[in-house]
C-alpha positions in Angstrom: 8.5 -0.3 -11.2 5.9 -2.5 -12.9 7.5 -4.3 -16.0 6.1 -2.3 -18.9 6.8 -2.4 -22.6 7.1 1.0 -24.4 6.0 1.8 -28.0 5.9 5.0 -30.0 2.8 6.9 -30.7 1.7 8.2 -34.0 -0.1 11.6 -34.3 -3.8 11.8 -33.2 -6.4 14.2 -34.5 -7.7 17.1 -32.3 -11.3 15.9 -32.4 -10.9 15.2 -28.7 -11.7 18.7 -28.2 -15.4 17.8 -28.8 -15.3 15.9 -25.6 -13.7 18.8 -23.7 -16.1 21.4 -25.0 -19.0 20.7 -22.7 -21.1 18.6 -25.1 -23.3 15.9 -23.5 -21.8 12.6 -22.8 -22.8 9.4 -21.1 -22.8 9.0 -17.4 -19.3 7.9 -16.3 -18.9 4.2 -15.3 -18.2 4.2 -11.5 -14.7 4.0 -10.0 -13.9 4.3 -6.4 -11.0 5.3 -4.2 -11.8 2.6 -1.8 -12.2 -1.2 -2.6 -15.4 -3.0 -2.5 -16.0 -5.9 -0.2 -15.5 -8.4 -2.9 -13.1 -7.6 -5.9 -14.4 -10.7 -7.7 -12.6 -13.7 -9.2 -11.3 -14.7 -12.6 -14.1 -15.7 -14.8 -16.6 -13.4 -13.0 -18.8 -11.2 -15.2 -17.4 -8.3 -13.5 -14.2 -7.7 -11.5 -13.0 -4.7 -9.5 -9.2 -4.0 -10.1 -6.8 -1.6 -8.3 -5.2 0.5 -10.8 -2.1 2.4 -10.1 -1.1 5.6 -12.1 2.5 5.3 -13.0 2.8 9.0 -13.8 0.6 10.9 -11.3 0.7 8.3 -8.6 -2.2 7.0 -6.5 -4.4 4.0 -6.9 -8.2 3.7 -7.6 -10.6 0.9 -8.0 -11.9 0.3 -11.5 -14.8 -2.1 -12.4 -14.2 -4.3 -15.4 -16.4 -6.4 -17.5 -15.7 -9.9 -19.1 -15.2 -9.4 -22.8 -13.7 -12.9 -23.7 -13.6 -16.4 -22.2 -11.8 -19.5 -23.6 -9.4 -22.2 -22.6 -6.0 -23.2 -24.0 -5.6 -26.8 -25.5 -4.2 -28.0 -22.0 -7.2 -26.5 -20.2 -5.8 -23.1 -18.9 -8.7 -20.6 -18.7 -8.1 -17.3 -20.6 -10.2 -14.2 -19.9 -10.0 -10.7 -21.4 -11.6 -7.9 -19.4 -12.3 -4.3 -20.4 -13.6 -1.3 -18.4 -17.3 -1.4 -17.8 -19.0 0.5 -20.6 -16.3 0.1 -23.1 -18.6 -1.2 -25.9 -21.3 1.5 -25.4 -19.2 4.6 -25.8 -15.5 5.6 -25.2 -16.5 9.1 -23.9 -17.6 8.8 -20.4 -16.1 5.4 -19.7 -13.6 5.6 -16.9 -10.1 4.2 -17.6 -10.8 4.2 -21.2 -11.8 7.8 -22.1 -8.5 9.9 -22.5 -10.2 12.8 -20.7 -10.8 10.6 -17.6 -9.1 12.1 -14.5 -9.2 9.7 -11.4 -7.8 12.6 -9.2 -9.0 16.0 -10.4 -7.6 17.6 -7.4 -3.8 17.0 -8.3 -1.7 19.0 -10.8 -1.8 16.2 -13.5 -4.3 17.0 -16.3 -5.0 14.6 -19.1 -3.7 15.6 -22.7 -6.4 17.7 -24.3 -5.8 16.5 -27.8 -6.0 12.9 -27.3 -8.9 11.6 -29.4 -11.4 9.3 -27.9 -11.8 7.5 -31.3 -8.2 6.1 -30.9 -9.3 4.3 -27.9 -12.5 2.4 -29.6 -12.4 -1.3 -28.8 -14.6 -3.7 -30.8 -15.8 -7.2 -29.8 -14.2 -8.4 -32.9 -10.8 -7.1 -31.9 -11.0 -8.6 -28.4 -12.2 -12.1 -29.8 -9.3 -12.2 -32.3 -6.7 -11.4 -29.7 -8.2 -13.6 -27.2 -8.1 -16.4 -29.6 -4.5 -15.7 -30.5 -3.7 -15.9 -26.9 -5.6 -19.1 -26.0 -4.8 -20.6 -29.3 -1.0 -19.8 -29.5 0.8 -17.4 -27.3 0.3 -19.2 -23.9 1.5 -22.4 -25.5 4.4 -21.0 -27.1 5.5 -18.9 -24.0 5.0 -21.8 -21.8 6.9 -24.3 -23.8 9.9 -22.0 -24.4 10.2 -20.6 -21.0 8.1 -22.3 -18.1 4.8 -23.0 -16.7 2.1 -20.6 -15.3 1.4 -21.3 -11.7 -1.7 -20.6 -9.6 -1.4 -17.0 -8.4 -3.1 -18.1 -5.1 -1.4 -21.3 -4.0 -4.5 -22.1 -1.9 -6.7 -21.9 -5.0 -5.5 -24.2 -7.9 -8.2 -22.6 -10.1 -6.1 -19.3 -10.0 -3.8 -20.7 -12.6 -5.9 -18.9 -15.2 -4.7 -15.8 -17.2 -6.6 -12.6 -17.0 -5.7 -9.8 -19.6 -7.0 -6.2 -18.8 -7.4 -3.7 -21.5 -7.6 -0.1 -20.7 -6.0 3.3 -21.3 -3.0 3.1 -19.2 -2.0 6.3 -17.3 1.7 7.1 -18.1 3.6 10.2 -19.2 1.9 10.5 -22.5 -1.6 10.3 -20.9 -0.9 13.7 -19.4 1.8 15.3 -21.6 0.9 15.6 -25.1 4.4 16.2 -26.2 5.6 12.6 -25.1 5.9 10.6 -28.3 6.0 6.9 -26.6 3.4 5.2 -24.4 3.2 2.1 -22.3 1.8 -0.6 -24.6 1.4 -3.1 -21.8 2.7 -4.2 -18.4 2.9 -7.0 -15.9 2.7 -6.1 -12.2 3.1 -9.1 -9.8 1.2 -7.0 -7.2 -2.0 -8.2 -9.0 -1.4 -11.8 -7.8 -1.4 -10.5 -4.2 -4.3 -7.9 -4.5 -6.6 -10.0 -6.8 -5.4 -13.6 -6.5 -5.1 -13.6 -10.3 -2.4 -13.9 -13.0 -2.8 -10.5 -14.7 -1.1 -8.8 -17.7 -2.3 -5.5 -19.2 -2.6 -4.1 -22.5 -3.1 -0.5 -23.4 -6.2 0.5 -25.4 -4.6 2.9 -28.0 -5.1 2.4 -31.6 -6.1 -1.3 -31.8 -7.6 -0.5 -35.2 -4.2 -0.3 -36.5 -2.2 -2.4 -34.2 -4.0 -5.8 -34.0 -3.9 -8.4 -36.7 -1.4 -9.4 -39.3 -2.9 -6.9 -41.7 -4.9 -4.3 -39.8 -6.0 -2.4 -42.8 -7.9 -5.4 -44.3 -9.3 -6.6 -41.0 -13.0 -6.0 -40.1 -11.9 -3.1 -37.9 -9.5 -1.8 -40.4 -9.5 1.5 -42.3 -8.2 0.2 -45.6 -5.1 2.4 -45.2 -1.9 0.4 -44.3 0.3 3.5 -43.9 -0.6 3.7 -40.1 -0.5 0.0 -39.6 1.8 -1.7 -37.0 0.7 -5.3 -37.6 0.6 -7.5 -34.5 1.9 -5.0 -32.3 -0.4 -6.1 -29.4 0.0 -9.7 -30.0 3.7 -9.0 -29.5 3.1 -7.1 -26.4 1.1 -9.6 -24.7 3.5 -12.4 -25.6 6.2 -10.0 -24.0 4.2 -9.6 -20.8 3.4 -13.1 -20.5 7.2 -13.9 -20.3 7.4 -11.5 -17.3 4.6 -13.4 -15.6 6.4 -16.7 -16.1 9.6 -15.3 -15.0 8.0 -14.1 -11.8 7.4 -17.8 -11.0 10.8 -19.0 -12.0 13.2 -16.2 -10.9 11.7 -13.1 -9.6 15.0 -11.6 -8.8 16.3 -11.7 -12.3 17.9 -8.4 -13.4 15.6 -6.4 -15.7 17.8 -6.5 -18.8 17.7 -10.3 -18.9 14.0 -10.5 -18.3 13.1 -7.8 -20.8 15.4 -9.2 -23.5 13.8 -12.6 -23.0 10.3 -11.1 -23.2 11.1 -9.6 -26.5 12.4 -12.9 -27.6 9.0 -14.4 -26.5 7.4 -12.1 -29.0 10.0 -13.2 -31.6 9.5 -16.9 -30.8 5.7 -16.4 -31.5 6.6 -15.2 -35.0 5.7 -11.5 -34.5 7.4 -8.7 -36.3 10.1 -7.4 -33.9 11.4 -4.7 -36.3 10.8 -1.1 -35.5 11.4 1.1 -32.6 13.4 -1.1 -30.2 16.0 -1.8 -32.9 15.8 1.6 -34.2 16.6 3.3 -30.8 19.4 0.8 -30.3 21.2 1.7 -33.4 20.7 5.5 -32.8 21.4 5.6 -29.2 24.1 2.7 -29.2 26.6 4.6 -27.2 24.0 5.9 -24.6 23.0 2.4 -23.9 24.4 -0.2 -21.5 23.2 -3.7 -22.1 23.3 -4.7 -18.5 22.4 -1.6 -16.6 18.5 -1.3 -17.4 17.2 2.3 -17.9 13.8 1.5 -19.4 14.3 3.3 -22.7 13.4 1.8 -26.2 17.2 1.5 -26.8 17.6 -0.8 -23.7 14.9 -3.1 -25.2 16.7 -3.2 -28.6 20.0 -3.9 -27.0 18.8 -6.8 -24.7 16.5 -8.3 -27.4 19.2 -8.2 -30.2 21.8 -9.9 -27.8 19.6 -12.7 -26.8 18.3 -13.1 -30.5 21.9 -13.4 -31.6 22.6 -16.0 -28.9 19.6 -17.9 -30.2 20.9 -17.9 -33.6 24.5 -18.6 -32.7 23.3 -21.6 -30.7 21.5 -22.9 -33.8 18.1 -21.4 -33.7 15.3 -24.2 -33.9 16.4 -27.7 -33.2 16.3 -28.6 -36.9 18.9 -26.0 -37.6 16.7 -23.4 -39.3 16.9 -19.8 -37.9 13.2 -18.6 -38.3 11.1 -19.2 -35.4 8.7 -22.3 -35.9 6.3 -21.7 -33.0 7.6 -25.1 -31.4 9.9 -25.8 -28.7 12.4 -28.2 -30.1 14.5 -28.9 -26.7 17.7 -28.1 -28.6 19.9 -25.5 -30.3 18.8 -21.9 -29.6 15.6 -23.1 -28.1 17.4 -25.0 -25.4 19.7 -22.2 -24.7 17.1 -19.6 -24.3 15.2 -21.9 -21.8 18.4 -22.5 -19.8 18.9 -18.8 -19.4 15.2 -18.3 -18.4 15.7 -21.3 -15.7 19.1 -20.2 -14.5 18.9 -18.7 -10.9 22.1 -16.8 -11.1 21.6 -13.3 -12.4 22.7 -11.1 -15.1 25.9 -12.1 -17.1 26.8 -14.7 -14.4 23.5 -16.4 -15.1 24.0 -16.3 -18.9 27.4 -17.8 -18.6 26.1 -20.6 -16.3 23.4 -21.3 -18.9 26.0 -21.6 -21.6 28.0 -24.0 -19.6 25.0 -26.1 -19.0 24.1 -25.9 -22.8 27.6 -27.0 -23.8 27.6 -29.9 -21.1 24.1 -31.2 -22.3 24.7 -31.0 -26.1 28.6 -31.5 -26.5 28.7 -28.0 -28.1 31.4 -25.4 -27.8 29.4 -22.3 -27.7 31.4 -19.3 -27.0 31.4 -17.5 -23.5 29.1 -14.8 -22.6 31.7 -12.1 -22.9 33.1 -13.5 -26.2 29.3 -13.5 -27.6 28.9 -9.9 -26.3 32.0 -8.8 -28.2 30.9 -10.6 -31.3 27.3 -9.0 -30.8 29.1 -5.6 -30.7 30.6 -6.2 -34.2 27.4 -7.7 -35.4 25.2 -4.7 -34.5 27.8 -2.7 -36.7 28.4 -5.0 -39.5 25.2 -7.1 -39.9 26.7 -8.7 -42.9 24.3 -11.1 -44.5 27.2 -13.1 -46.1 28.7 -13.7 -42.6 27.7 -16.5 -40.3 29.4 -15.0 -37.4 28.6 -11.3 -37.6 24.9 -11.3 -38.8 21.4 -11.0 -37.3 19.7 -13.6 -39.8 16.3 -12.5 -38.8 16.9 -8.7 -39.2 18.4 -6.3 -41.7 19.6 -3.4 -39.6 18.7 -0.4 -41.5 15.4 -1.4 -43.0 14.5 -3.3 -39.8 15.6 -0.2 -37.6 13.6 2.6 -39.1 16.4 3.2 -41.8 18.9 4.0 -39.1 22.3 2.4 -38.7 25.1 3.1 -36.4 27.0 4.9 -39.0 24.0 6.9 -40.0 23.2 7.9 -36.5 26.8 9.0 -35.7 26.8 10.9 -39.0 23.5 12.7 -39.1 21.9 12.4 -35.6 25.1 13.2 -33.7 26.6 15.6 -36.2 29.5 13.4 -37.3 30.3 12.0 -33.9 33.4 9.7 -33.8 34.3 10.1 -37.5 37.9 11.1 -38.3 39.9 11.9 -41.5 43.7 11.8 -41.8 46.3 11.3 -39.2 45.5 12.1 -35.6 48.5 13.5 -34.0 48.0 14.3 -30.1 47.3 18.1 -30.7 44.6 17.4 -33.2 43.2 14.3 -31.4 42.9 16.1 -28.1 41.0 19.1 -29.7 38.7 17.0 -31.9 35.3 18.5 -31.3 33.4 15.4 -32.5 35.1 13.0 -30.2 33.0 11.5 -27.9 33.6 11.4 -24.1 35.9 8.7 -22.7 33.1 7.2 -20.4 32.0 3.6 -21.0 28.7 2.3 -19.7 28.8 -1.4 -18.3 28.6 -3.7 -21.5 28.1 -0.7 -23.6 29.5 -0.1 -27.1 31.3 3.0 -28.7 32.2 3.0 -32.4 34.6 5.4 -34.0 35.6 5.4 -37.6 39.1 6.3 -39.1 39.8 7.2 -42.7 43.4 7.5 -43.9 45.0 7.8 -40.5 48.2 6.7 -42.0 49.7 3.6 -43.8 50.8 1.9 -40.5 49.3 2.6 -37.2 48.9 1.2 -33.6 46.6 1.9 -30.9 47.6 2.9 -27.3 44.6 2.3 -25.0 44.3 3.0 -21.0 41.3 2.0 -19.2 40.4 2.7 -15.5 41.1 -0.5 -13.8 38.4 -0.4 -11.3 35.3 1.9 -10.5 33.8 2.0 -6.9 31.4 3.1 -4.5 33.9 3.7 -1.8 33.2 2.9 1.8 32.8 5.9 4.2 35.7 4.6 6.2 37.6 1.3 6.3 38.0 -1.3 3.6 34.3 -2.3 3.4 30.7 -1.4 3.8 27.3 -3.2 3.5 25.4 -3.2 0.3 21.6 -4.1 -0.1 22.2 -5.6 -3.4 20.6 -5.2 -6.9 17.9 -8.0 -7.3 14.3 -7.2 -8.1 11.5 -8.1 -5.7 13.8 -8.3 -2.8 13.4 -7.5 0.9 16.9 -7.8 2.3 17.5 -7.0 5.8 20.7 -6.0 7.8 20.4 -6.6 11.5 22.0 -4.6 14.4 24.0 -6.8 16.4 24.3 -4.4 19.4 21.4 -4.8 21.9 18.8 -2.0 22.3 16.0 -1.5 24.6 14.5 1.8 23.6 15.6 5.5 23.8 19.0 4.9 22.1 20.0 6.9 19.1 21.2 4.7 16.3 23.3 6.6 13.7 24.7 5.3 10.6 26.5 6.6 7.3 24.8 5.8 4.2 25.0 6.2 0.4 21.9 5.6 -1.6 20.6 5.7 -5.2 17.2 4.1 -5.0 14.5 4.3 -7.6 12.6 7.1 -6.5 9.1 6.5 -5.5 9.1 2.7 -6.4 12.0 1.2 -4.1 12.5 2.1 -0.6 14.9 1.6 2.4 13.5 1.4 5.8 14.9 1.4 9.3 12.7 -0.8 11.5 12.6 -1.6 15.2 11.0 -4.8 16.7 8.4 -3.7 19.3 6.0 -6.1 21.0 6.8 -8.7 18.3 6.0 -6.4 15.4 8.5 -4.6 13.0 7.7 -0.8 12.8 9.4 1.7 10.6 11.2 4.6 12.2 11.4 8.2 11.0 15.0 8.9 9.7 16.7 12.4 10.0 20.0 13.6 8.8 22.7 15.3 10.8 21.1 18.7 10.9 17.8 16.9 12.3 15.8 17.4 9.0 13.6 14.4 8.3 14.8 12.5 5.2 12.3 9.5 5.1 9.0 9.9 3.5 5.4 8.8 4.0 4.5 9.6 0.4 3.3 6.3 -1.3 2.7 6.9 -5.0 2.7 3.4 -6.1 1.8 1.4 -3.1 5.3 0.5 -2.2 5.7 2.5 0.8 2.6 1.5 2.9 4.5 1.4 6.1 5.8 4.9 5.6 9.0 6.3 6.6 10.7 5.2 3.5 14.1 6.3 2.1 14.0 6.7 -1.6 16.0 8.6 -4.2 19.4 10.1 -4.1 21.3 10.8 -0.8 22.2 14.5 -0.6 20.8 15.5 -3.9 18.0 15.3 -6.7 17.3 12.1 -8.3 19.2 11.6 -11.6 20.5 15.1 -11.3 23.1 15.0 -8.4 25.7 12.3 -7.6 24.8 10.6 -4.3 26.8 11.4 -1.2 27.7 9.5 1.9 25.6 11.1 4.6 24.9 10.4 8.3 21.4 9.5 9.2 19.8 8.7 12.6 16.9 7.1 14.3 15.6 7.0 17.8 14.7 3.7 19.1 11.2 3.4 20.4 10.6 2.2 24.2 10.1 -1.3 24.4 12.1 -2.3 21.2 14.2 -5.4 21.3 16.0 -5.2 17.9 16.6 -3.0 15.0 17.3 -3.6 11.2 17.8 -1.9 8.0 15.4 -3.3 5.1 15.9 -2.6 1.3 12.7 -3.3 -0.6 12.7 -3.4 -4.3 9.8 -4.0 -6.6 9.6 -5.7 -10.0 11.9 -4.6 -13.0 14.2 -1.4 -12.6 16.6 -1.4 -9.8 19.1 1.5 -9.3 22.6 1.0 -7.7 21.1 0.7 -4.3 21.8 1.3 -0.7 25.2 1.1 1.3 25.4 1.3 5.0 28.6 2.0 7.0 29.9 3.3 10.4 26.8 2.4 12.6 26.8 3.8 16.2 24.5 3.4 19.2 24.6 6.4 21.4 28.1 7.4 19.7 29.6 4.1 20.4 30.6 1.8 17.4 28.1 -1.0 16.8 28.1 -4.1 15.0 25.8 -5.3 12.3 25.1 -8.8 10.8 23.4 -10.1 7.7 21.5 -13.2 9.0 19.4 -14.0 5.8 22.2 -13.5 3.2 20.7 -10.6 1.2 23.2 -7.9 2.1 26.8 -8.1 0.8 29.8 -6.8 2.7 31.9 -5.3 0.0 34.7 -2.8 -0.7 32.3 -1.6 -3.5 34.7 -2.1 -6.3 33.8 -3.0 -9.9 36.6 -4.6 -11.7 36.7 -3.3 -15.2 37.5 -5.6 -18.3 38.1 -3.6 -21.2 37.6 -4.8 -24.8 39.1 -3.0 -27.6 38.2 -4.1 -31.2 39.2 -3.0 -34.5 36.9 -3.7 -37.5 38.1 -3.7 -41.1 36.9 -5.0 -44.4 40.6 -6.0 -45.3 43.5 -7.8 -43.6 45.4 -5.3 -41.6 48.1 -7.7 -40.7 48.8 -9.3 -44.2 50.9 -12.5 -44.3 50.1 -13.6 -40.8 47.3 -14.6 -38.3 47.9 -12.2 -35.5 46.7 -12.8 -31.9 43.2 -11.9 -31.5 42.5 -11.8 -35.2 39.2 -13.1 -36.3 37.7 -13.3 -39.8 34.8 -14.7 -41.6 33.8 -15.9 -45.0 32.5 -12.5 -46.1 36.0 -10.9 -45.9 35.6 -9.0 -42.6 38.4 -8.8 -40.1 38.3 -8.1 -36.4 41.2 -7.7 -34.2 40.4 -8.1 -30.6 42.4 -7.0 -27.6 41.7 -6.9 -23.8 43.1 -5.5 -20.7 43.3 -2.2 -18.9 46.6 -1.2 -20.8 46.7 -2.1 -24.4 49.4 -1.3 -27.1 48.4 -3.0 -30.2 50.7 -4.5 -32.9 51.1 -2.6 -36.1 48.0 -2.4 -38.4 48.7 -1.8 -42.0 46.0 0.1 -43.5 47.2 0.4 -47.0 44.8 -2.2 -48.2 41.9 0.1 -47.3 42.5 2.9 -49.6 39.5 4.7 -51.1 36.2 6.1 -49.8 35.7 3.4 -47.2 36.8 3.7 -43.8 40.2 2.0 -43.0 38.9 0.7 -39.8 36.4 1.0 -36.9 37.5 1.1 -33.3 34.9 -0.5 -30.8 35.4 0.2 -27.2 33.4 -1.8 -24.4 33.7 -2.5 -20.7 32.7 -5.8 -19.4 32.8 -5.4 -15.6 32.8 -8.1 -12.9 32.7 -8.1 -9.1 30.1 -7.4 -6.5 29.2 -4.2 -8.4 29.1 -4.2 -12.0 26.7 -1.3 -12.8 29.1 1.6 -12.8 30.6 3.8 -15.6 34.3 3.8 -16.1 36.8 6.1 -18.0 39.1 5.4 -20.8 41.6 7.0 -23.4 43.3 6.0 -26.5 45.4 7.4 -29.3 45.8 6.2 -32.9 49.8 6.4 -33.4 51.4 6.4 -36.7 54.2 3.8 -36.9 57.3 4.0 -39.0 58.8 1.0 -40.7 57.5 -2.5 -41.7 55.9 -5.1 -39.4 
């Protein structure tokens, strides 16, 4: 999946019906289903771009015209292109008019109520954003993260930056009920297809979303109510980070890349309040920090985690915590750059960057896991009087659409996780508002207790491991979880043609975007093979909605069921080796951004006889499929629950907040004296998280706990 940034849509008028009612409109700007002989080069007056429809699928070729040209202070060319005809009329301009349908023969029909006026672009808007890009964004992003290279290594001039602005086809393009849209995206395929560094911005509602005060800008409507200031400036800073990451560490997991991309907008000084933080506060329990799902809440979690790390490491090099648009090579700026540059992925990479930061600076910044646990407390407390549990740059509530975790649990989820009085087993086990005991990896659950008894303790049990179990034996082969990978697993048993190769496999592969292939080497060329199940039904596909299955015979989705509906099953698949073949392999191919659990192979046979496989390139992992769970149980209170002593795991701050932190699969806490918290406020809040490690670290895990009344004194 391409790396896109999602934003919310405001209501549009129904005047688009005029365009649908048969009134005359200008001739449509040409597009084509086949590429021209020459697509053009960056800086040309016109270029032709292959556009992929992420919702309906399919690719078409759209002409774009140059609307802006400039260079950065260090000489990097910056260009902005819009669909040909943009400045003449929205209606009738392909890839801008919301009524445009590049494939009228399919079942996807553009939303009939979209208003063409909402996609009006002016030269003034393009010039303003182009100047912001060439004058600030490129410099700030490259300084804080890394350099932009030449898209075509054989053409040094291809280090220019091309921005395309058009009406991106996504779910909201076709479904009028969808309330969010793709505000921009980065697709590394453009470097291959065009030989250009390309980022994309959507054309929706620039009148209210460009500029620090859109209502007073030359293109404004004098009504600030609908304004989202500097939204597209932030989007372009975000997408540029993706482009830079593609040169630095293309296999990095999405949650890191997306979080750092939001940090790029933040470090450019753009407003990062709004939907990302709102959705994190509301859907906190449904969100894994490290298992990317592409929702607004995922952006909010990953961004706030890295923003918290930036602040905890010292922010700017001068100690201030408000971005200054300069890279200072110290403090939070240095830590973020080290995370960006680190080649290890996910939490391992964050920890390696923290280790390097501490070594370079002599600091004693806490571990990635400790910072995660402190971040979990921060996202609940956000206490401005606390140096430990506060986001200095954001006031959660006002900065998150008015929503907080407490408000979300109380109102959106109908009093979820709020308990009054003692909780004996009979009452606790029947509590209708008690959330399920399932933890997402590096997720958070908050439950609030009032008057549970003067003295209580917690008894916690967490699943010690989760697993994708091998079909048989202790281990199986896993294709990994890196983005933009082509990992191959080779058959070690010789083949010559005509053999039946069977294998058991479990797959949960991003449907339509990532694919598994079985390939044979014939006359020096690798060819994909049709794959069947035990009943002889073909399970591979030649459908290629997004250009990632051009070879055909790809395996995608969920083994034995419907994608994102059914649990994957271990099933036996088979291929017939073509005549003249000299080798056979399995190849797991992933694109940029989102990656699912992946592809597992076990028990391979050739004509019924057990066969060996070997990973010659290091991409596949022989594993037992276990995820080791590392549970965190935290108790948050506004008063000391262990008066007179500093208890193991007890943390406090200058604002009078107390946190009691416990870890392990089996936890029996010491006694907590809640008499200090009498009154309308909660006695304490319980925070449960799982911080998994191992070859796999993306699986859910289960837990249970009880709040037990304790008799006697401490």
